[in-house]
C-alpha positions as CSV (number, residue, x, y, z in Angstrom):
1,M,8.8,3.4,20.9
2,L,6.7,2.5,17.9
3,L,9.8,2.4,15.8
4,A,11.5,0.0,18.2
5,A,8.4,-2.3,18.0
6,L,8.6,-2.4,14.2
7,V,12.3,-3.3,13.9
8,G,12.6,-6.6,12.1
9,V,9.2,-6.5,10.4
10,V,9.9,-3.6,8.1
11,S,10.2,-4.6,4.5
12,P,13.8,-4.2,3.2
13,G,12.2,-3.0,-0.1
14,L,11.3,0.4,1.4
15,A,13.5,3.3,0.1
16,H,13.1,5.1,3.3
17,A,14.9,8.5,3.1
18,A,14.6,10.8,6.1
19,S,10.9,10.5,6.6
20,D,9.1,9.4,9.8
21,L,6.9,7.1,7.6
22,V,7.6,3.3,7.5
23,A,6.0,0.8,5.1
24,I,5.5,-2.6,6.8
25,D,4.9,-5.8,4.8
26,P,4.2,-4.1,1.4
27,V,2.7,-6.9,-0.7
28,S,0.7,-7.5,-3.9
29,R,-0.7,-10.7,-5.5
30,A,0.1,-12.3,-8.8
31,T,-2.3,-11.5,-11.6
32,P,-3.4,-13.5,-14.6
33,A,-2.5,-12.3,-18.1
34,G,-4.9,-9.5,-19.2
35,A,-6.1,-8.6,-15.6
36,P,-7.3,-5.0,-15.6
37,T,-6.0,-4.3,-12.1
38,G,-3.6,-5.4,-9.3
39,I,-3.6,-4.5,-5.6
40,G,-1.2,-3.2,-3.0
41,H,-1.4,-3.8,0.7
42,M,0.8,-2.6,3.6
43,T,0.7,-0.8,6.9
44,I,2.1,2.7,6.9
45,A,3.4,3.7,10.3
46,N,4.1,7.3,11.3
47,T,6.8,7.4,13.9
48,G,6.8,11.2,14.0
49,A,4.8,13.8,15.9
50,V,3.2,15.3,12.8
51,P,0.2,13.7,11.1
52,D,0.6,13.1,7.3
53,R,-1.6,12.1,4.4
54,L,-1.0,9.7,1.5
55,V,-2.2,11.8,-1.4
56,T,-1.2,9.9,-4.5
57,A,0.7,6.8,-5.7
58,S,2.3,5.7,-9.0
59,S,4.1,2.8,-10.5
60,P,6.0,2.3,-13.7
61,L,4.3,-1.1,-14.0
62,A,0.7,0.3,-14.1
63,D,-1.1,3.0,-16.1
64,H,-2.0,4.7,-12.9
65,V,-2.5,3.9,-9.2
66,E,-5.5,5.0,-7.0
67,I,-5.9,4.9,-3.3
68,H,-9.2,2.9,-2.8
69,E,-11.5,1.8,-0.1
70,M,-13.7,-1.3,-0.2
71,S,-16.8,-1.4,1.8
72,V,-20.0,-3.5,2.1
73,S,-23.4,-1.8,2.4
74,N,-26.7,-3.7,2.3
75,G,-24.8,-6.8,1.2
76,I,-23.2,-5.1,-1.8
77,M,-19.5,-4.7,-2.1
78,T,-18.3,-1.3,-3.5
79,M,-14.8,0.0,-4.2
80,H,-14.1,3.7,-4.7
81,P,-11.2,6.1,-4.7
82,V,-10.5,7.8,-1.3
83,P,-11.1,11.5,-1.9
84,G,-8.4,13.8,-0.5
85,G,-6.0,10.9,0.3
86,L,-5.6,8.7,3.4
87,A,-4.7,10.1,6.8
88,V,-1.7,8.7,8.6
89,P,-1.9,9.9,12.2
90,A,1.1,11.0,14.2
91,H,2.5,8.2,16.3
92,G,0.0,5.9,14.6
93,S,-0.6,3.9,11.5
94,V,-3.1,3.1,8.7
95,T,-3.4,-0.3,7.2
96,L,-4.1,-1.1,3.6
97,K,-5.5,-4.6,3.6
98,P,-8.2,-6.8,1.9
99,G,-11.7,-5.6,2.6
100,S,-10.5,-2.1,3.5
101,Y,-8.1,0.5,2.1
102,H,-5.8,-0.6,-0.6
103,L,-3.8,0.6,-3.6
104,M,-5.5,-0.2,-6.9
105,L,-2.9,-0.6,-9.7
106,I,-5.0,0.1,-12.8
107,G,-3.8,-1.1,-16.2
108,P,-0.8,-3.3,-15.3
109,K,1.7,-3.2,-18.1
110,Q,2.5,-6.9,-17.6
111,P,1.2,-9.7,-15.4
112,F,2.5,-9.5,-11.8
113,K,4.4,-12.7,-11.1
114,A,4.9,-14.4,-7.7
115,G,8.4,-13.8,-6.4
116,E,8.9,-10.5,-8.2
117,T,8.5,-7.0,-6.8
118,I,6.5,-4.0,-8.0
119,S,8.0,-0.6,-7.4
120,V,5.4,1.9,-6.2
121,T,6.0,5.6,-5.3
122,L,3.9,6.9,-2.5
123,T,3.5,10.6,-2.2
124,F,2.6,12.2,1.1
125,E,1.4,15.7,1.9
126,H,4.4,16.5,4.2
127,A,7.0,13.7,3.8
128,G,7.1,13.9,0.0
129,S,7.7,10.8,-2.1
130,E,8.8,7.4,-0.8
131,R,9.5,4.3,-2.9
132,V,8.1,1.0,-1.7
133,E,8.7,-2.4,-3.3
134,L,5.6,-4.6,-3.1
135,A,6.5,-8.3,-2.8
136,V,4.3,-10.3,-5.2
137,K,2.7,-13.3,-3.5
138,P,1.0,-16.2,-5.4
139,M,-2.6,-15.7,-6.6
140,G,-4.3,-17.8,-4.0
141,E,-2.1,-16.7,-1.1
142,V,-3.7,-14.4,1.4
143,T,-1.7,-11.3,2.3
144,P,-0.4,-11.2,5.8
145,P,-3.0,-10.6,8.5
146,M,-2.6,-7.0,9.5
147,S,-4.1,-5.0,12.3
148,K,-6.1,-1.9,11.8
């Protein structure tokens, strides 16, 4: 049922093997030269009956990638790695979006340019590794509004 609802909005950049996990609208933003980080946003939908967990991510275009969460406490924004990875419930989804969970691409090897793609490998506890292509949007463009 969830899979049927997602048809037509799944990024064609997902190398989707035989997994029950689907990346929807995987995007990043362009970065200026010398930027120390980039970001990755998407919704990860689990069409299967078994919960999974995003445990690591990597990209050939960054020194390393961390799964982060941004939060605001007492008016102060903080960002920190998510210990133990990010749960993806069975027949559910988790959204990586501005102001919440996201991928932090640390030490980009070159600036990310609008119109290009960034290959990222997501590694899940049960599903193994899946490659996703983040579509790079212009610097000022807001990533798609995504539900939680």
